[in-house]
N, C-alpha and C positions, 0 to 999 in steps of 0.2 A: 568834834564836828557834829553838826545837827543832822537830824533825820532828812531834812529837805536837801541839805548839801550832799548827803550820802546818796540819795536818789538821783540828784543831778549828776553826780560823778559817775554813777552806774549807767545812766542814760546818755552820757557824753558821746560815746562812739555812735550811737544811733542818731543823736541830735546832729552831730557833725556830718554824718553821712547824708542825712536828710537835707541839711543845709547845702551841701555840695550838689546833691541832685536837683534842688531848686535852682541853683545857679546854672547847671547844665540845661535845664528846661528853658530858662530865660534866654540863654545863648542860642539854643536850638530854635526858639520862636523868632529871635532876631534873624537868624539865617533863613528861616522860612519866609519871613516878611520880605527880606532882601531878594530871595528867589522869586517871590510873587511879583515884586516890582519889576524885575527883569523880564518875567514872563509877560506881564501887561505891556511893557515897552516893546517887546518883540512882536506881540500881537498887533499893536498899533502900526509898527513898521511894515509888517506883512500886509495889513489891510491897505495901507497907503500905497504899497508897491502894486497890489492887485488893481487898485483904483487907477493908478498911473498907467498900467498896461491896458486896461479897458479903454481909457481915454485915447491912448495911442492907436489902438485898433479901430476905434470909432473914427478917428481922424483919417485913417487910411480909407475907410469905407465912405466917408463924407467928401473926399477930394473929388472935385468936379472938372479939373483940367490937368494937363500934364505938368505944368509949372508947379502947382500946389503939391502934386503927387511926388515930384522930384525933390522938392524942398523938405518934405516930411522927415526922411531919415536923418538929414543934417540937423534939423531943429531938434528932433528927438534925442540925438546923441548929446548935444550940449545941455538940454534940459535934464537928461539923466545924470550927466556929470555934476551939474549944479545940485541936483537933489541928493546924490550920494554924498557930496561934500557936506551939505547941511545935515544929512542923516548921521554922518560920522561925528559932526560937531555936537549934535543933539545926544548921541550915544555917550560921548565923553562927559557932557553935562549931567546926564542921568547917572553915569558911573560915579561921578564925584558926589552927587546928591545922595545916592544910596549908600556909598561908602561912608560918608559923613554921618548919615543916620545910623548905620550899623555901629560905627565907632562910638558914637554918643551913647547908644543903647547898651553896648558892651561895657563901657566905662561906668554907666549908672548901675548896671547889674553887679559889677565887681565892687563898687562902693557900698551898695546895699548888703552884699555878702560879707564884706569886711565889717560893716557896722553890726550885722546880726551875729557874726562870729565873736566880735568884741563883747557884745551883750551876754552871749552864752558863757564865754570864758570869765567874764567879770562876775556873773552871778555865781559861778562855781567857786571862784577864789575870794569872794566877798567875806571879809572877816578873818581871812587867813593871813599869816605873815607873808611879806613880800619875798619872792624867790627870784633873785636876779638871774640865775642860770635858766630858770623856766622862761623868764621874759626874753632872754637872749635867744633861746631855742625857738620861741614863737616868732620873734622878729626875723630870725634866719629863715623860718618857714614861709613867712609872708613876703620876704624881700623880692622873690622873682615876680610877684604880682604888682609891685610898686610902680612899674613903668606904665601900667594901664591907668593909674590914677593921674600921673603926670607924664603926658606924651613927650615932654622935652627931655625926660630922663631916658638914657639909652637902654635898650633891652639888655637883659643880663648876658646873653650870648655875645652881643656886640661889645659890651663893656669888657668882658673877659678877653676877647680876641685882641683888643687894644692894649691890654696889660701884658699879654704874653709877648716875649721876644722871640724872633725866629731862631730856630736851632742852627748852630754852626758846626 
């Protein structure tokens, strides 16, 4: 084994730990971005609600006869119902958009992590004979993360529960 491979092998725990920390930082940044998007959306919703209330109060003050004044509460109710329905629809669209963005980012982070891990392990094992048991152990270690790369693959916990038969 060469000196470079010896150093790579000795630094492997540190390198792997650092790689995992980088993945965690990427995922935390995605969560922060997701939270920021929700905070921005909530701020816009609150601003719109305040503007709507101000307009309703101004309408009350601007009413110049009994008929207009009597019609205001009825009109305000239906306007509020319509606005709340469109707000909930917009919230669902925002939820879908931010969730899709987070999922894509998490998938990209996991793929980058797997690629970096493969490069690190490949550099260490370069020039060494193939060890099938080592490859099997690595594959078993990476298997729980495979569903992130291919969302059509069921999550490990879900796949296991399908395989188990109920106890009788």
